[in-house]
C-alpha positions, 0 to 999 in steps of 0.5 A: 310455399307448397300447398301440399296436395298432389292434385295441384302440382301444376298450380304449385309449379306455376306459382313457383315461377311467379313473384308472390307480390304479383299474385293477388287473392280477393278476400271473398275467394279466401272466404270460399277456400276457408269454407271448404276447409271448415267442411273438410275431414280435417278443418283445423289442419286445412285452414292452417295450410290455407292461411299459411299459403295465402299469407304470401300473396296480396289480399284484395278487398271485397267491396259493395260492387263485388258483393252484388256480383257475388250474390249470383253464386247463391241465387242465379247459379243454383237455378241454372243448375236446377234447370240443367238437371231438369232438362237432362231428365 
């Protein structure tokens, strides 16, 4: 199954050469992708495309230890970005 977006043809080509059952996607990655879809100009269409695409892969759970690491995306990374922007001024 293709994602249908021209910018990611290389990803499609790579995926085509793999067995879908050997590809895994963590549930938090799905959450991030779905979040992007919901912010897009066509959320319903993009969400349906993503769900269809992701359904062919193994879904890995997101546990407590993953949650602790994931929080860095919202706490530490924005601080690093802010510091980098200030150093560019």
